[in-house]
Structure formats: structure tokens, C-alpha cells
N, C-alpha and C positions, 0 to 999 in steps of 0.2 A: 768181524763181527761190527767192532767198534766203528769201523769208517763207514760202515752202512747206516748206523744210527748219527752220525755227523752229517752224511749227505742228506738224508730226509731232514735234519735241522734246516740246513742251510737251504733247501727248497722251501721250505716250509713259507719264507718269507715271499718268495715268487708265487707261491699257491694262494696265499691270501691277499695278495696284490691282484691276481687273475680273478679271485672269487668276489672282491669289492669290486672290480672293474665292470666284470658281469651284471653284478647287481646295480650299478649305477647306469648302467646302459639300459637295463629292463625298466629301473624307475624312470630314469629320464626320458624313456620314450613315450612311458604313460603320462607322465606329466608334461611333456612337450605337446602331445596330442590334446590334452584336457586345456592348456593354455591357448594355443590355437585355435581350439574350437570357440571358446569364450573370447578370445579377441576377434574371430569373424564373426560372431553375432554382434558383437559391441559396434564393429565397423559397419556390418550390415543395416544396423538400425540406426547408425546417426545419418548414414546416405538418405535412408528412407524417411526419417524425421523430416531432412531438410527437402526433400522432394515434395513429401505432403503439406510441409509449411507454403512452399512455393506456389502448389495445386490451390492449396486454400485462398493465397492472395490472388492467384491469377481467375479464379472464380469470382470474387469480390468484384475485382476491376471490369471482369466482362460484364458483371451485373450493373456495375455503376457507368460503364459505358453504352451498357443497352438501355439504362434509364434515360442518359443524356442525349442520345439520338435515336433517330427512329428504328424500329426493330428490324427491318428488313435490311439496313445497309450494314447493321453490326452483325447480325446472326448469321448471315450468309458465310462471311469467310470464318468464323468462328464453328461455323457448322462443319464447312469442311475440314476443323482438325479434329473431327471424330466426337462434337459435342454438340450435339442438335437441341437438347433441350436444357437452354441456358436460362431459362424464366424462373430462376431456383425461388424468387422472390423472398428472400432472407430478410427478417425484420431488421438487420444489422445495417443493411445497404438501404432502407428507406432514410435513416437518419444522416445519412453522408451527403455532402455536398455534390451537386452535379458537376460536370466537368464541364468547363468553358471552352476548353480548346481540343477538340480532338482531330486526327488526319487518319489517312489510308495508311501511314507507315507506322502509328499507334496500334491500330487494328490489325495490320499484319505482325507486327511483333507479339502482339496478345496472342493471336491465334498460333505463332510458332510456339511461344510459351507455353499455352495450355496441351498442344500436342506432345512436346517435350516430356512432361510432366503429368501426362494422362496415364493413370494407374492399369486401366484397361490395357493399353497397348506395350506394357513393359514384359518384358521376358524374365519370368522369376527360377528359372533355372538356375541351378549352381555350376555354371561352366564358365571358362575364360571369356567367351564371346560374351555372355549376356552380362557377366561382371563389369567388363570392358565397355559394353554399350550402356550400362547405367551409370558409368562414371563420365563418360562424355555427355550424356544426356545430361546430365545434373550441371556438369560444367558449362555447356550452352544454356540451359535453362537460369542458371545463374546470371550469366550475360544479360539475356532477353530481359530477365526481370528488374534488372538495373535499369535499363533502356526504358521500358513501360514505366517505372517508378518515376525516373525523372521527366518524363513525357507527360506524366499525370501531375508533376509538380509536387510531389511527396517527399518526405525527407528520406534519406539513405540509411537511416537508421536498421541495423539489421539484429533479430533475435534468433541467431541459429542455436542449435543443441548444443554447441560448444559453451555459450555465454552463460549457460545456467550454470556453470561450475564456479563462476565468479563470486557468488554471494559465500562460498565455503571459506569459512575463515582459517587460516594456516599457522599451524604453530612450528616453532624451530628457529635456530640460530641463523640459518641464508646462508650459509658456509658450501653448502652442497655436500659435505661430509658423509659418509654411510650413516651416521647416527643422526644426520636433519632430517627430519619428515616433512620438511617444508615443500619442497617440490614434488610431494605426492599427492596424487588428486584420488577423491574417494570415490568409489564406484559403490552403486547400490545395485 
């Protein structure tokens, strides 16, 4: 009878280990799903903020280009990109300087940019193909935006979504140890 008690005591450690392992797997699965969902939302938001920023820039550039040239030569290539009503007449564009030099290449690059960042043509489904398409369009749009920006003679200052975090002051000793919080970014 005593050997039976001792055997149960020896198996007690294994039982506690197995119980702790199973609880850890269950908690980890739930926490991992939650953290993964939050991460996905954050990444998607950052991508679409950048796409929206590029789309806004493209609309302003298109309006400035339309104001500086005759309407029929500018709106025709841009209308082919799916943006037929470009006469937005925003008041901010009226105060901007007119473009002195413009070319067919500038018009083509701007039309391509507008086509890449047009929200109506984007697939918003949560599939691997749709995510890859958004990533490719964002990369291509960033390149086209730089080309248009250079052709228009504007500075290459970029106010991307990630640069907003630069204003947050960080504390810590900078050692990178586990107690150092200076490398952590604040999420809201």
C-alpha cells in the first residue's frame, strides 16, 4: 500500500507539469489570436493611411496640373485612370503656384499614380492575393509619387504614418535591457 502512495507522489510532478502545459497552450492560443488580430489591424491601418495620403497628394497634383494646362489635355489621360471628375475645385489648390513646366511623362506618371491609389479599384477582401495586391500597389504608388514630386519641383519631405511617433519622448537608459523601455513605442 505504501508503494502505491509513493508512486502517486512521484507522478504528482508530472501531473502538475502536464496541467500547467495544457493551461499555457490554451492561454497562449487565445492571447496569440488576440495579439495577431491587433497587429493585423495596425498594419492594415498604416498601409491605408499611406495610400490615402498618396491619393490626396495625387488629387492636389492633378488639380494643379489641370489649372496650369488646358483642361482637355490633362483630364483625358487622368480620366482613363478612372477619375473622370477631377474638377474638384478645392480652395487650397487655388492658392498654390501654377506649374511652369509640365510634360506628357508627368501626366502619364500622375495618371498611373491615381490608378494605383484609387480606393474604388482596391480589393478589400481579407485574402492573400488582395493583401499582396495592396502591397504591390503601395510600392508602385510610392515610386510614382516620387517621380511626380520631382517633376513638379517639390521637396521630398515625407510625412508618413510612422513619422508621427517621432514626437513622443522616450525614457530609459538606452541599454536595451529588459528593464529599458526607451525602445518601446506607445500605441493608442
